[in-house]
N, C-alpha and C positions, 0 to 999 in steps of 0.2 A: 421425475422426469415426467412428460405428459403426453398424452397421445390424444391428438384432436381428431375427432370426425366430423365431418360436415356433412350436411343434407342438402344437396342443390335444389333451389326452388326455381319458379319461372323468372326473368329477366325482369329487373324493378322491383321484384318483390323482397320481404324481410327472409334473411337466410339464419336459422337457427344453428350454433355449433356447439357442442359441448366438450368439455375435456373432463376426462377419468383419470382418476390419481393412480398411479403406481409409484412404490416405493423406487428410489432411485438404484440402480445398477450399479456395483463398485466399477472404476475404471480399470480397464485391461494392466496390468502392469508385467514387465519381463519376469519369468520365472527363473532365469538361468541367473541367480544371485549368489554370490560367492558363500560358500560352506562357514559357517562361525558357529562354535562351541555351544552360545547361547540359543541357537536355533531361530534368534528373531533377528528382523531386517535393522540394519541402520538407524532406517527413517520410516515412520509410519504416519500416512495421511488418510483420514477418511471420513468420508462427508455424506450429507442425506439430507435432500431437499423434496419436499412435497409442495403441488400449487394446483390450483385448481380456479375454472372460471366457468360462467356462463352468461353468453351472449348473445345480444340479438345485433346483428352487423346490416350493415346496406352500404354495397361500393358502387359507385360506377366511373366509367373513363372515358373519354372522348379523344379521338385523336384526329389530326388533317395535317397532311402533307401532299405539296402540290409545288410544281417547278414553276419557278420565276424569276425574273432578271433581278438578279442582286448588285446593287450599285456598289461600284469598287474601281478605285482607282488605277487609271491605266499604267503601263510600265514604259511607256516612253512618251514624250514632249512633256507638256507643262504637268500633266499629271503624274509623270514617273519624277519629275523634280520635286513636287511637293510630296509626292510619298518619300522620296529620300530624304526629305527635310523632315517630315515628322518623325522618320524613324532616329535621327541623330540629335532629338530635342533633349535636354537633361530630363532625368526622370522627376517627377513632382508628385508627392502624396501628402494627404491630409486626413485626419481620423481627430473624433473627439465623442464624448459620451455625453449623457445625461441621467438623471435620477431624480423622481419625486414621490413623495406619498405621504399620505393622510391618515388617521386615525383617532378612533376614540378613546380609546386607551393603549397605551404600550409602554412596555419594559423590558431592559435587558441589562446582563450585568454579567459577575463571577463571583464564584465563592469558593472559600478556601485559599489555600498555599501553593503555586506552582511548584514550588519545592519541598512540599509538604507530604502528608499523607493523603490527603483528598484534596482535587479542585474541581473545577468545572466552571461553564458556562450558560448560560438561560436566554430564552426569549420568548415572547409571548405577545400577542396584539388582539385587540377587539374590534369589530367593525374597522378592517384596514383596506384602504384601495392605495395601489401604489404602480409604478410604469416607469421602466426603466429602459434604455438604448443604447445602441454605439452605431456608430456608420464612417465610414472611410470612402474617399477617392483616389485615385490615383490614376496618372499619365506615364506610360513607359513603352519606347518603341512603337510611338504610333497608336497604341492602344490604352482606350481611356475605360477605366471599370468604375465602378460603384457597390459597394456593400453594405446593408442595415440591418440590423436586429432591433427588435421591439420585444418585451415582456411585459406582460401586466396581469395584474392579479386584483380580483376585490373577495374578500374573507370576511366570514362573519368569525371565526377563531382559528387564529395559526399559532402555534406555539412547537419550539422545539428546545432541546436540552442535552447537554453532555458532559460526562463526569469519568475523572482518573481517579484510581487510587493504586499506591504503590507502598509495599511493607516488605522490605528484604527484597528477595528474590522474585515474590509474587507482584505481579502487576496485573490490575483490572480497568477493563473500559467498557463504557455504555451510553449509548445515544438513544434518543426517541422522539418521533416527531409527529403531529397531527395538523389538520387543518379540513374544516369544512368551508366550501366556496368554489371560486372559479378561479381557474389559472390559464392563461393564453400564450402564446409565443408566436411570432411570426419573424421571417427572414426573407431577403432579397438580394437578387444580384443583376447588376445590367453591365453589359460589355457591346462596347463601339469600336470596332477594329475597321475603319474604310480601307485600308491596306490589302489587307485579305478576303474583305467582304462579308465581315461577320457580324450581326447584330441580334443578341441574344437578351431576353428578359425573362428572370426565372424567380418565382415565390412561392411561399408554402408559409400554410399558418397550423396549428393546431391549438385545441381547447380541453379543456375537461372542468366538469362541473359536479361538484358530490362531495364525498367524504372519504380521506384516506388518514389512515393511522399505521404507526409501524417502532417496532424497538430491534435493537440488535447490543449483542455484548461479546466481549472475551476475556476470558483470563487465562494468565501465561505465569508459568514458573521457569524464569529466567529464560536459558536456551534449551531447555528440557523437555518442553513442549506445551500444550495449551487446549483450550476447546472453546466454539464458539457458536453463536445462535442467533438467529433472529424468527422474527414475526412479522407479516405486513398483511393487511387488508384493507380495498375499497369498495366502492360501491357509486355509483356515478353513471353520466353518459358524458361520451367522449367526441369529437367530430375533428376532421382533419379537411384541408383543402390545399392543391398544390397545382400550379401553372406554369407553363412555358410556352415562351413565344419568339420567333426567332427566323431570321435570313442567313443562312449558313450553306454555301456551295451551291447557289443558284438554287434553292428549294426552302419554300416558305413552311416552316412546320408550328405545329400548333397542339401542345396536351394539356388537359384539365382531369384531374381527378378529384373525386369528391367521396367523403367516406363518413361514417357516423357507426357508433357503438353505445350500446345500453347492457350494463352488466354488473355483476357481482364479482368479486375475486379475494383470494387468499395466496400466501404463500410462507412457508415455513422453513428452514433451515437450521443443521446442526451439524457440527464438524470436530473432528479431534485430531492433534497435532502431536506425537511424540516422538522424542528423538532419543533412539536407543542408542546412539552410539555416546553422546553425551553422558548420559544417565551411568553407560559402564564405564566411561573414563573417571566419573566421579566416583563413583564405586574403588576403582582400581587406586584412584588416589587415597582414598578412606582407606584401605588395606595396606597399602605399599608405605605410607608414611609412620605408621607406628613402627611396621619391622624396620623400616629406615633407621628411626630412632633408637630401637633397640638394638640394631647393630652398632651405631654409634657409640651408644654407652658401653655397650662390651668391648668396643674398640677402646674408648677411654681408660676403662676401669684395665683390660689389658697394658696398654700402655703405662697406667698408673704403676701398678705390680711390677710390670718390668722395671719401670724407673726406681721404686723404691727396692727391689733385690739388688739393681745396680749399685743404689746408693749405700746398702748394708756391705756390699763385698766388698767396695771401695774403703769403706769405713773399717772392717775387720783387716783388710790388708793395711791400712793406715796404722792401725792399733798395732798389726804384729811388729811393723818396721818400729814403731814407737817403743814396744816392748824389746824387741831385740837391740836397737839402740841404747835404751836402758839399762838392759843387762850387760853390754858391752862395755858402758862407761861405769857401771858399778865394778865390773871386773877388773877395769883398768887401774880405779882407784883404789881396791884393794892390795892388787899388786903393787902398785906405788908405796901402800902402806908398810906391806911387808918387807918390801926391798929397803926403806930407809931403817926400819927396827932393823934388822940384819945385816946394816951397812957397817956399821962399828966393830962390828965382832973380826 
């Protein structure tokens, strides 16, 4: 967390603002958590961020507001008919974009296998100048609108790289970027609405010249949690400009804003994310699975001995029946033989 203290000076002079670093305080959480045997929360997220900058800023704003007759189509007669016709015209919309760049040396590519353990992308250029933009125009309900954006850069060095690694449940991602040079952006909007008497032009631009570099990365262990961190530093001068001019509701309004900053800055961040519930479920599975296996083995052993005892009992029973039948047959045979011996007497 940063605390900014600014010393005001006389209008139009340079102001100096300083940022003092203080450790980030942990966000407030609801303390009425459900009671758990482990005493740990289901999910824990903790982050730390420290940043600081020393800037010299200059800002100036000019505003102008004056009542003025606004051209507007009447609601009756020919003007009313024209306004109704404009409102019924079909919607028309066109857009486009372009991109141009030139550099002394430029390379980009990828490494590794996206389905393998390590993969990534990289790009780097030296003495590069590029410009790209997009724009659109539309007409709907009697209102004409136009929008445009422009991005340009001239850099001595501009490089960026990213990497991804995966080994079992562990994944890691890292990226870094750095450039020395100047980058600028501009955008504008135009609105023409003769039915409601609104005519607006808004434009803005910002630029930064200097050096900027940063790295970030994170490591995760499946759904159980992970850590992440980042660092960034910059030094240079920036400038902004905004302007709006328009006729709206019988008023002519104009506003101009100019600003500049010269300074140094840095930003550090670190965070931890732990899912105790997932870890507890995993430990529970590790403990219960062997118990279930032992239980199943015991049940199978019991069933085996029960079946074996039943089979032995049946075998003994069958043997008894066989022995009894054999004795009965022997007795019958002996009786018949004795009967034949004494039949002649």
